N, C-alpha and C positions, 0 to 999 in steps of 0.2 A: 711075499707071500700069496699064492695065490687064493681067492674064495672062490667058492661055487655061486650061482646065484640066486639071490633071496638072502643070500647070509647077511647080519646085521653088521653094520663098522659102530664099534661103542665110541670111538674117537670123534664120528660126525653126529653133531646134533643139532635138532630143529631150533633155528634163532625165536620161532616162535612158543611155543610151546617145551621145548626141552628136552622132548623125545627123542629116543635115537634113531639113525637115519640107516635105510637100506642101501646098498651101490649103487649108484646111475638114479635113484629114483628122484624122480620131479617134485612128486609132493608127498608130504609127511602122513608116515600112516595112522599118526594121531590126533592130527588137529586140523589136515588135509592143506595145510599151506604152501604155498610152492616154492621149490628151491631155485630155480633157474626161468631168465626171461624166457619167454616165448618168442619167436621170430617178428611176429607182428603184434601189435597190441591190441587187445579183444574189445576195446570200446572203441578205437577209431581208427584202426588198420595202418598205423604206423608202426616203420621196421624200427626193431629194435638191437641194441647190441646186446652179446651175450651175458655181460655184466650188469647191464641194467635192471636196476629196482623201480624205476618209475617210467612213465612213457615221457616223452620230449615232448608228444605235441598231445596231446589234454590231460597230461599230469597224474592219471589213477596211477595207480601203487600196483607191479607187474608180480614183486614177488613179495614173499609172506605171506599174511592170512587172507589177502582179498583173495579169492579164487577166481584162476586162470579165466573159467567160464561164465564170469558175470557180465549179466546183460548188459548193452549197451546204452550210455546214457541218449535220451533219446532228445533231441534238441524240439524246444519249445516254440510255436509258431509265435513270430514278435508282435503281431496284433493281438492275438488271448493275454499274452504277455504285460501287452499297454493297458489292456481293460483291465485285465488284474488291480495292477498299481491303482490307476486311476480310482477303481472301486476302493480301494484301502485309505484313499485319501480322504479328510477330515471335510467334508461338505461347506462349503463358501457359502455366506451370507448371499442370499439373493437368488440361490438358484430354483427357489419355488416360483421364478418370476411368470413359467407357462401356467402353474396353476392359480396365482394371483388373479393373472390373465383371464382364464377362463372365467373363474369367479364373478370376476367384474361383468365381463359379458353379461352372463346369465342375469345378473343381478340389473343391467340395463334392459335384457328383454323384459325383464317380468314388471318393473316400471311402465317400459310401455304398452303394455299389456294392460294394466291398471288404468293407465291414463286413456286408453283406448272405451276399455267401458266405462268410466265415467263420461266422456263425449257421449258415448251412445245413449246412456242414462237421461242426460239434459235435454237431447234432442229427442227423446224417445216422445211419442206423440204430439208434434209441435207439425204443422202446416212444412210442406216441403220446404216453400220459399220461404218461410223463418225460421229456417236451421242456419246455422255458422255455415256449411256448405254450399249454400244457394243466394247466398246474400242476402240484403237488406228484403223486408217482404215488402210488396207494392203497397202504394197509400190506396187507402179505402176510398169508396165512394160514398161522397155525401147522400145521408138520405132521400127517398122520394122526396118525404112533406118538407125537406129543408130545401129540396132542388125546387118544387113549386114555388115555396115562399120567395125563391130568387129570381122566379120569371118576371119578365116585366109586365108592368099593371097594363090596363086599357091606356090610362093617359102616357105613359112610355118611359115610369121610372120603376126603378126598384123596392119592393117591400124588404127592409129590414128582415132576416132571422128570428129575431127577439122582440121586435115590435109589437106593441101590447094594442090587439084591436078597440080602438076609438068605441065610447059610451059617452052616456048622460052621466053628472056628476049629483053627489048629494051632497046635502047640507044642512047646517041648523045652527043650535045654539050650546053649550057647556058651560052651566054655572054650579052655583052652591046651591045643595039644599037648604030650608030653612035652618037657623041653628050652627050652620058649620060653618068652621072660623076658615077664612083664605088660608091655604097655606102659603110660607116662603121658597124660594127657590124648588127643586124638584121638575121631573118631566111629565108633562100630558100624553100621554098614546091613545091615539084616537085607534081601532078595530072593523074595519069591515070583513063579515064572515058569507058566507053561501047561506041562504035561510035553514035553519035547523041544525048547522054545525057547530056541535059542540064541542069537540079537538080538533087537532092536526093542526097545521101552520093557516094563519090567517088569508083571507084572500086582498087584501091590501090595510095598510098601517100606512098612520101617519103621529109623525115625534114633532113637540112643541115644547123646547127647553123653557124654562121658566115662565109659564104662562101668567096672563095678566087673565081673569075671569070676572064676573062673565066674559064668553070669547066667541064669536062667531066661527064656523068650521066649514069645510070643502074637503071632500074626499072625492079622486076619481080616476082613471087609468094611469095618471103620472105615479098613484100610490101603490102600485098594486105591486106584492111583495115576491112573488117569483115570475121572471120576464117571461113573457108568452103566453100566461095565463089571459084568458077572456076576463074582460070586466063587464061583468051580466048580472043581472038582478034576478029575483029579490034578496037581499043582505039583511043582516041582522046586523046594527053597530053597538058598538059598549065604548064607553072613554074609561083610563085610569088613572090617577094621579098619583108618580110613582117617586118617592122621596127622595131611593139611591138612584134614580136613571136608570134600574137594570128592570128591562120588562119580563124577564123571564122569573123575576124574585117576588113575592109578595110580602109587603111588613106589616105589622099591625095598624101603624100610621098611614097607611096608604089610604086613597080615599075610590073608589067606584061606583060607576053610575050605570042604575039597571038598564040590561040593553034593549035597545026598541027594534021588535021584534018584526020581519017581512017587509023590511023599506025597499019600494020599487025606484029604479035611476029614475034622474030629475027631480025628485022630491027634496023640498030645501028646507022645508018646515018641522027638521028633527030637534027634540029636545031632550038633553040628557043632565040629569042633576048628579052631582056629586054627592056622595053620604059616607 
């Protein structure tokens, strides 16, 4: 029995949706599913058999719900695929080595900058030859006065830099005042100061341990307290017997003589009475 074009064949139904199909229809009018395979695969252009349901080249479905006009599957760049896979992998320990190295370099540069600043501050204001960059400073030349003292004298010999100019001695007697008992032990100190000087270091000092009183004394340039000071007069001469032997301290039991004032050098009749 012949049918006109467009006539529905109720004996034939769509495998996908079950709807009735028209004669020689390539697609289902209800769901659009393809009934027969095309000559070539719409994805990879592989030739297909008339009864094929899947492409033998790429495996896509060519009959059924997949439309025959489905866009071909684009081939992805292998390099891009590799980058995606690498990014999806968990990060391994030590992958931040580059950042750690950068941090270490920055820390070293900062430490070096601090060291340069410290060296600059330590050497600021010093003479160029005294800094650590210019070697040791040259030896200082002796003062002119010292050089003059080291020059040979007329007799052809050199005078020592600390030699005290010679002068006449002074001397006399140290005794106990009437009614004062003789002390035992201790130290007798004899002082010579420039006349009128009440404070400051004495010009000459003589120390006599465990003196036997009365006793004769003599003070000259050998007793000058500070080397290089001139032994010259007039001087004030005094004496003190110290029980503990310390010239810097005074005890109630110490004995002291009234100073002899303005004694000229060469005088040998000075009398000092301890009270």
